[in-house]
C-alpha positions in Angstrom: -39.8 41.8 -91.0 -39.5 44.4 -88.2 -36.9 46.5 -89.6 -35.4 49.6 -87.8 -33.7 52.3 -89.9 -31.3 54.6 -88.3 -30.0 57.8 -89.9 -29.1 61.4 -89.2 -31.1 62.6 -92.2 -34.5 61.7 -94.1 -36.1 63.4 -97.1 -38.9 65.9 -96.2 -37.9 65.8 -92.5 -34.1 66.4 -92.1 -32.1 67.0 -95.4 -28.5 67.4 -96.2 -26.9 65.1 -98.7 -28.0 62.1 -100.8 -28.4 60.0 -97.8 -31.8 61.5 -97.1 -33.1 60.2 -100.3 -31.7 56.7 -100.0 -33.1 56.3 -96.5 -36.5 57.5 -97.3 -36.9 55.8 -100.4 -35.7 52.4 -99.2 -37.8 52.7 -96.1 -40.9 53.5 -98.1 -40.2 50.7 -100.6 -39.8 48.3 -97.9 -43.0 49.3 -96.2 -44.9 48.9 -99.5 -43.8 45.4 -99.5 -45.5 44.8 -96.3 -42.7 45.1 -93.8 -43.0 46.8 -90.5 -40.5 49.8 -90.9 -39.5 52.2 -88.2 -37.0 55.0 -88.8 -35.2 57.0 -86.2 -34.2 60.5 -86.8 -32.7 63.2 -84.5 -35.3 66.0 -83.7 -33.3 68.9 -84.8 -34.4 72.5 -84.4 -35.0 72.9 -88.0 -37.5 69.9 -88.2 -41.2 70.6 -88.5 -43.3 67.6 -87.9 -46.6 68.7 -89.7 -46.1 66.3 -92.3 -46.1 63.2 -89.9 -49.7 62.4 -89.9 -51.2 62.0 -86.4 -47.9 63.4 -84.5 -47.5 62.3 -81.0 -45.0 64.4 -79.1 -42.9 63.5 -76.2 -44.5 60.0 -76.4 -41.6 58.3 -74.2 -38.7 59.6 -72.4 -35.4 58.3 -71.0 -31.9 59.3 -70.0 -28.6 58.3 -71.5 -24.9 58.8 -70.4 -22.2 60.1 -72.6 -19.0 62.1 -72.0 -19.4 62.1 -68.4 -22.8 63.8 -68.5 -26.6 62.5 -68.4 -28.7 63.5 -71.1 -32.7 63.6 -71.1 -34.2 62.1 -74.1 -37.7 62.3 -75.6 -39.4 60.3 -78.4 -42.0 61.7 -80.6 -43.6 59.8 -83.5 -45.8 60.1 -86.5 -46.3 58.2 -89.8 -45.0 59.2 -93.3 -46.0 57.1 -96.4 -46.4 53.9 -94.3 -43.0 54.5 -92.4 -43.2 55.2 -88.6 -40.9 58.0 -87.9 -39.5 58.4 -84.4 -37.8 61.8 -83.7 -35.3 61.5 -81.0 -35.2 64.8 -79.0 -32.3 66.1 -76.9 -30.8 69.4 -76.2 -27.7 68.7 -78.5 -30.2 68.4 -81.4 -32.9 71.0 -80.6 -30.1 73.6 -80.5 -29.1 72.8 -84.3 -30.7 74.4 -87.2 -29.0 71.9 -89.7 -28.1 68.3 -90.0 -24.2 68.1 -89.9 -22.8 71.6 -90.4 -23.3 75.2 -89.1 -25.6 77.3 -91.1 -26.4 81.0 -90.9 -29.5 80.3 -88.6 -27.1 78.6 -86.0 -25.3 82.1 -85.6 -28.0 83.1 -82.9 -27.0 80.2 -80.5 -23.3 79.8 -81.7 -22.2 83.2 -82.5 -18.6 82.2 -83.0 -19.3 79.2 -85.3 -18.0 79.2 -88.9 -20.7 78.5 -91.4 -20.2 75.3 -93.4 -18.0 73.6 -90.7 -19.1 70.4 -89.0 -20.6 70.8 -85.5 -17.9 70.9 -82.8 -20.0 68.4 -80.7 -20.5 65.8 -83.5 -19.3 63.0 -81.5 -21.8 64.0 -78.5 -24.5 64.2 -81.3 -23.8 60.7 -82.7 -23.5 59.0 -79.4 -26.5 60.4 -77.6 -28.4 59.4 -80.8 -27.1 55.9 -80.8 -27.6 55.4 -77.0 -31.2 56.9 -77.3 -32.0 54.2 -79.6 -30.5 51.6 -77.1 -32.6 53.0 -74.4 -35.8 53.1 -76.7 -35.0 49.4 -77.4 -34.6 48.4 -73.7 -38.2 49.8 -73.2 -39.8 48.6 -76.5 -38.3 45.0 -76.6 -39.4 44.3 -73.1 -43.1 44.5 -74.4 -42.8 43.7 -78.1 -40.6 41.4 -80.4 -37.2 42.7 -80.9 -36.7 44.1 -84.6 -35.0 41.5 -86.7 -33.0 43.9 -88.7 -31.5 47.2 -87.5 -30.0 49.1 -90.5 -27.7 52.0 -89.7 -26.6 54.5 -92.3 -23.1 56.2 -92.6 -20.6 56.5 -89.9 -22.5 58.8 -87.8 -24.7 55.8 -86.9 -22.2 52.9 -87.5 -21.3 52.5 -83.7 -24.7 51.6 -82.8 -24.3 47.8 -83.1 -21.3 47.9 -80.8 -23.0 50.1 -78.4 -25.9 47.8 -78.2 -23.7 44.7 -77.6 -21.7 46.7 -75.1 -24.9 47.3 -72.9 -25.5 45.7 -69.7 -28.3 43.6 -71.3 -28.7 42.9 -74.9 -32.4 43.6 -75.4 -32.2 43.0 -79.1 -32.3 39.2 -79.0 -31.5 37.8 -82.3 -31.5 41.1 -84.2 -29.0 41.4 -87.2 -27.3 44.5 -88.1 -26.5 46.1 -91.5 -24.4 49.3 -91.8 -24.2 51.1 -95.1 -21.3 53.1 -96.0 -22.5 55.9 -98.2 -19.2 57.5 -98.4 -15.9 56.5 -97.1 -14.0 59.5 -98.1 -11.6 61.2 -95.5 -14.3 63.7 -94.3 -17.1 61.2 -93.8 -15.5 58.8 -91.1 -16.8 60.5 -87.9 -13.8 58.6 -86.2 -12.6 59.2 -82.6 -9.1 60.6 -82.2 -8.0 57.5 -80.0 -9.3 54.8 -77.8 -9.6 57.1 -74.9 -11.9 59.6 -76.6 -13.9 56.7 -78.0 -14.5 55.2 -74.6 -15.1 58.5 -73.1 -18.1 59.1 -75.3 -19.4 55.5 -76.1 -18.5 53.5 -73.0 -17.5 50.5 -75.2 -14.8 48.5 -73.5 -11.2 49.2 -74.5 -10.5 45.7 -75.8 -13.4 46.1 -78.5 -12.1 49.5 -79.4 -8.6 48.3 -80.1 -10.0 46.2 -82.8 -11.4 48.9 -84.6 -8.3 51.2 -84.9 -6.9 52.9 -88.0 -3.6 54.1 -86.6 -4.6 55.7 -83.3 -8.0 56.6 -84.5 -11.1 54.4 -83.8 -13.4 54.1 -86.9 -17.2 53.5 -86.5 -17.1 51.4 -89.7 -14.6 49.1 -88.2 -16.6 48.8 -85.0 -19.8 48.0 -87.2 -18.0 45.4 -89.0 -17.4 43.3 -85.5 -21.3 42.8 -85.2 -22.9 43.1 -88.5 -22.5 43.2 -92.3 -21.2 46.3 -94.2 -22.7 47.4 -97.4 -22.3 50.1 -99.6 -24.0 51.8 -102.6 -22.7 50.3 -105.6 -20.7 46.9 -106.4 -17.9 49.0 -108.0 -17.5 51.0 -104.9 -17.3 47.9 -102.8 -14.4 46.7 -105.0 -12.7 50.0 -104.5 -13.3 49.9 -100.7 -11.6 46.6 -100.7 -8.6 47.7 -102.7 -5.6 48.2 -100.6 -4.1 50.6 -103.1 -7.2 52.9 -102.8 -5.9 56.4 -101.9 -9.5 57.9 -101.1 -10.5 56.4 -97.7 -7.7 57.5 -95.5 -6.5 54.1 -94.7 -9.6 52.3 -94.3 -9.5 50.2 -97.5 -6.1 48.9 -96.5 -7.7 47.7 -93.2 -10.7 46.2 -94.9 -8.4 44.3 -97.4 -6.1 43.2 -94.5 -8.9 41.9 -92.3 -10.9 40.4 -95.3 -14.0 42.4 -94.2 -17.0 41.7 -96.4 -18.6 44.6 -98.0 -21.7 44.1 -100.1 -22.4 46.5 -103.1 -26.0 47.4 -103.7 -26.5 50.1 -106.1 -28.9 52.7 -104.9 -32.4 53.0 -106.5 -33.9 56.1 -107.7 -37.4 57.4 -106.5 -38.8 58.2 -110.0 -42.1 59.6 -108.4 -40.3 62.6 -106.9 -38.9 63.7 -110.2 -41.2 62.6 -112.9 -41.0 65.0 -115.8 -44.3 64.2 -117.0 -45.8 66.0 -114.0 -44.8 69.6 -112.9 -46.1 68.7 -109.5 -43.4 65.8 -109.2 -40.6 67.5 -111.2 -41.1 71.1 -109.9 -40.1 72.2 -113.5 -42.3 74.7 -115.3 -43.2 72.4 -118.2 -43.9 68.7 -118.7 -41.9 66.3 -121.0 -41.1 62.6 -121.6 -37.6 61.6 -122.4 -38.4 58.0 -123.0 -40.7 58.9 -125.8 -38.4 61.8 -127.0 -41.1 64.3 -126.2 -38.6 66.9 -125.5 -40.7 70.2 -126.4 -41.2 70.8 -122.6 -37.4 70.4 -121.7 -36.4 73.1 -124.3 -39.4 75.4 -123.2 -37.8 74.9 -119.6 -34.4 76.0 -120.9 -36.1 79.1 -122.7 -37.7 79.9 -119.3 -34.4 79.5 -117.6 -32.4 81.7 -120.0 -35.2 84.3 -120.0 -36.2 84.5 -116.4 -33.3 83.2 -114.3 -30.0 83.0 -116.0 -30.1 86.5 -118.0 -27.9 89.5 -117.3 -30.7 91.3 -115.6 -32.3 88.4 -113.8 -32.5 89.0 -110.1 -31.0 86.8 -107.3 -33.1 83.6 -107.1 -34.4 81.9 -103.9 -31.4 83.5 -101.9 -28.7 82.0 -104.1 -26.0 84.4 -105.0 -25.3 84.7 -108.7 -22.1 85.2 -110.7 -21.9 85.7 -114.5 -24.9 85.2 -116.7 -26.0 83.5 -119.9 -26.8 85.3 -123.1 -29.3 84.1 -125.7 -26.5 82.8 -128.4 -25.9 79.4 -126.6 -26.6 76.3 -128.6 -25.2 73.5 -126.6 -25.4 73.5 -122.6 -23.5 71.7 -120.0 -24.7 71.8 -116.2 -23.0 70.8 -113.0 -24.9 70.4 -109.9 -23.3 69.0 -106.8 -21.4 69.7 -103.8 -18.3 72.1 -104.1 -15.8 69.8 -102.7 -12.8 68.4 -104.1 -14.0 64.9 -104.3 -16.4 66.1 -106.8 -13.6 67.1 -109.3 -14.9 70.8 -109.7 -11.4 72.2 -110.4 -11.1 69.5 -113.2 -14.3 70.8 -114.6 -13.3 74.6 -114.6 -10.1 73.8 -116.4 -11.8 71.7 -119.0 -14.5 74.2 -119.5 -11.9 77.0 -120.1 -10.7 74.8 -123.1 -14.3 74.0 -124.1 -15.3 77.7 -124.4 -12.2 78.4 -126.4 -12.9 75.8 -129.1 -16.8 75.8 -129.1 -18.0 79.5 -129.1 -21.6 78.2 -129.0 -21.1 76.2 -125.7 -22.5 77.4 -122.4 -21.8 76.3 -118.8 -24.3 76.3 -115.6 -22.7 75.5 -112.3 -24.7 75.1 -109.1 -23.7 73.9 -105.6 -22.4 74.9 -102.2 -19.7 73.8 -100.1 -15.9 74.9 -99.6 -15.3 78.7 -99.7 -12.2 78.4 -101.8 -14.0 76.5 -104.4 -17.1 78.8 -104.4 -14.7 81.8 -105.1 -13.1 80.0 -107.9 -16.4 79.2 -109.5 -17.5 82.7 -109.1 -14.3 84.2 -110.5 -14.7 81.8 -113.6 -18.3 82.9 -114.2 -17.5 86.5 -113.9 -14.5 86.0 -116.3 -16.8 84.4 -118.8 -19.9 86.7 -118.6 -22.6 85.6 -121.2 -21.2 82.1 -121.5 -21.1 80.9 -117.8 -23.4 81.3 -114.9 -22.7 80.1 -111.2 -25.4 79.9 -108.4 -24.1 79.4 -105.0 -26.5 77.6 -102.7 -29.3 74.9 -103.0 -33.1 75.2 -103.7 -34.8 72.1 -104.9 -36.9 73.3 -107.8 -34.0 75.7 -109.1 -31.3 73.0 -109.0 -33.5 70.6 -111.0 -34.3 73.4 -113.6 -30.5 73.9 -114.0 -29.9 70.2 -114.8 -33.1 69.9 -117.0 -32.1 72.9 -119.1 -28.8 71.4 -120.2 -27.8 68.8 -123.0 -24.9 67.2 -120.9 -24.2 66.8 -117.2 -20.4 66.8 -116.6 -19.4 64.6 -113.4 -15.8 64.6 -112.9 -15.7 62.9 -109.3 -12.3 61.8 -108.2 -14.3 58.8 -106.6 -18.2 58.3 -106.2 -19.8 55.7 -104.2 -22.9 55.7 -106.2 -24.0 59.1 -107.7 -27.5 60.4 -108.0 -26.8 63.3 -110.1 -26.5 60.9 -113.2 -30.0 59.6 -112.4 -31.4 63.0 -112.1 -29.8 64.0 -115.3 -31.3 60.9 -117.2 -34.7 61.4 -116.0 -34.6 65.0 -117.4 -33.1 64.0 -120.7 -29.8 65.3 -119.8 -26.9 63.1 -120.9 -24.3 62.4 -118.0 -20.6 62.7 -119.0 -18.7 60.9 -116.1 -15.4 59.9 -114.7 -15.3 56.1 -114.9 -15.1 55.5 -111.1 -17.2 53.8 -108.5 -21.1 54.0 -108.8 -20.8 56.2 -111.9 -19.7 53.0 -113.8 -23.4 52.2 -113.9 -23.7 54.4 -116.9 -23.3 52.3 -120.1 -20.8 54.3 -122.2 -22.4 55.5 -125.4 -25.7 53.9 -124.7 -27.0 55.6 -121.6 -24.4 58.4 -121.2 -20.6 58.7 -121.5 -17.6 57.5 -119.3 -14.1 58.8 -119.7 -10.7 58.3 -118.0 -8.0 59.4 -116.7 -9.9 62.3 -114.8 -7.8 65.0 -116.2 -9.0 68.5 -117.5 -7.4 67.6 -120.8 -9.5 64.3 -121.3 -12.6 65.8 -119.9 -12.3 68.9 -122.3 -11.7 66.5 -125.3 -14.9 64.6 -124.5 -17.0 67.7 -124.0 -15.7 69.5 -127.2 -16.4 66.3 -129.1 -20.0 66.0 -127.7 -20.8 69.6 -128.3 -19.5 69.6 -131.9 -21.5 66.4 -132.7 -24.6 68.1 -131.1 -24.0 71.3 -133.1 -23.9 69.3 -136.5 -26.9 67.1 -135.8 -29.2 68.3 -132.9 -30.9 64.8 -132.7 -27.7 62.8 -132.9 -27.9 61.7 -129.1 -31.6 61.1 -129.0 -31.1 57.4 -128.7 -28.8 57.8 -125.6 -31.5 60.3 -124.0 -34.2 57.6 -124.5 -32.3 54.6 -123.4 -30.9 56.5 -120.5 -34.5 57.2 -119.2 -35.7 53.8 -120.0 -33.0 51.8 -118.1 -33.3 54.1 -115.2 -37.0 53.2 -114.8 -36.4 49.4 -115.7 -33.4 48.6 -113.5 -33.0 51.2 -110.9 -36.4 51.7 -109.3 -36.4 51.5 -105.5 -39.2 48.8 -105.8 -36.8 46.6 -107.7 -33.7 47.5 -105.5 -35.4 46.9 -102.3 -37.0 43.6 -103.1 -34.3 41.9 -105.3 -31.2 43.3 -103.1 -32.0 44.5 -99.8 -34.9 42.0 -98.9 -32.4 39.1 -100.1 -29.7 40.4 -97.9 -32.0 40.6 -94.9 -33.4 37.1 -95.4 -29.8 35.8 -95.8 -28.7 37.3 -92.4 -31.8 35.9 -90.6 -31.8 32.3 -92.2 -28.8 32.0 -94.4 -28.7 31.4 -98.1 -31.1 29.1 -99.8 
């Protein structure tokens, strides 16, 4: 099949959240299975194309209209692990040093911006990107066969099927469209405030936009549902998205249910090769180990290194990540949270639960790492400073350090209010760290008591009870959870490799769209 992937981020090129890994790993898995895969990504100012093999800069050019202006577009290309990458260049991308939100490097061009806030021109960025793909298709498809599948990722690319079908000529022939909802939380919709704004940017006819309304707002996911199939990143999250009582989608679930919109749940795979703990080159950890074989000596050497060189009282700031609190050498059972500091992730639930854990289990220690909301950052820092010697908090993200934080722990608490799929449970399991998760959405892929632990309701009291129980059992018998460690790593490899997910789930869906069910 000829498959086009469309996304605002891609691992190794433009990185933000977990979407980068899904898009990259799925594209590479499909390419390895013999499909012709092309992925379109904006050419941000932070992108360095050296990894793209024989890189062809400004290979094509075009112009698109949006918001009453004309924007010049350039297309540069290269190959990465069998996938053709097309970088879509425009001034609104080149000026940005991040993917979705202002960062410190953006201050030079946008001196009044607030770091961590979404780009003020996000609608323009999305629409110019989508229209640039239509323009590329008009040139490409006039000389070549149209792609059979166009697979768009997240709301920032979800209007593309509607934009293509609103064009003066539909150059995509019999192309079928897939749009994956990676997160339908209130901050991820990229919705237009009303029909007028949507029409101003996209040029889509008002009668079409009216069919995609959520109140006054126009939702890209609802636009996508008019022309293609919606998928999401786990079957449990698909059920939650179709539940009219779901409070976590800002009204979208009620509309999905009312209109009986089909949403296919496909659990994300995991790219084992990028994390393999048997190789320090893959894992980026200082020592090798193998949880499947319960060869954990390297894991505990990693912890010793972490406590000695990084988390100690006098250890310096690491990789530009501000540090609050520190860990002493007296800890015997370790919990580590790594993830975004947003309310969806339940960080406040964790802090209150940890307060009780530290009271009841003096030997317990807590590692926190993430970036996000300033208020949550301040609360994490304050908690770490109140509990010096027992809690350490690093604000920011650096790949090798973040992996070390997780690998150094015994348990990884994941108190998300909702979670479409979850990758932190995968990362924990491959590093022999046991996930302890709220039973919601994609986290339900954890087999309670076999590959990790699930709990509900998601209250500080319930999480504290579970953490205290696990810590006390671990202190009484250091090997009591070895079977859980082994089974978690084995199941991850057997069930959730991207090769399996791409072949048995996405390929099957694509063929169904093209030719119907067998």
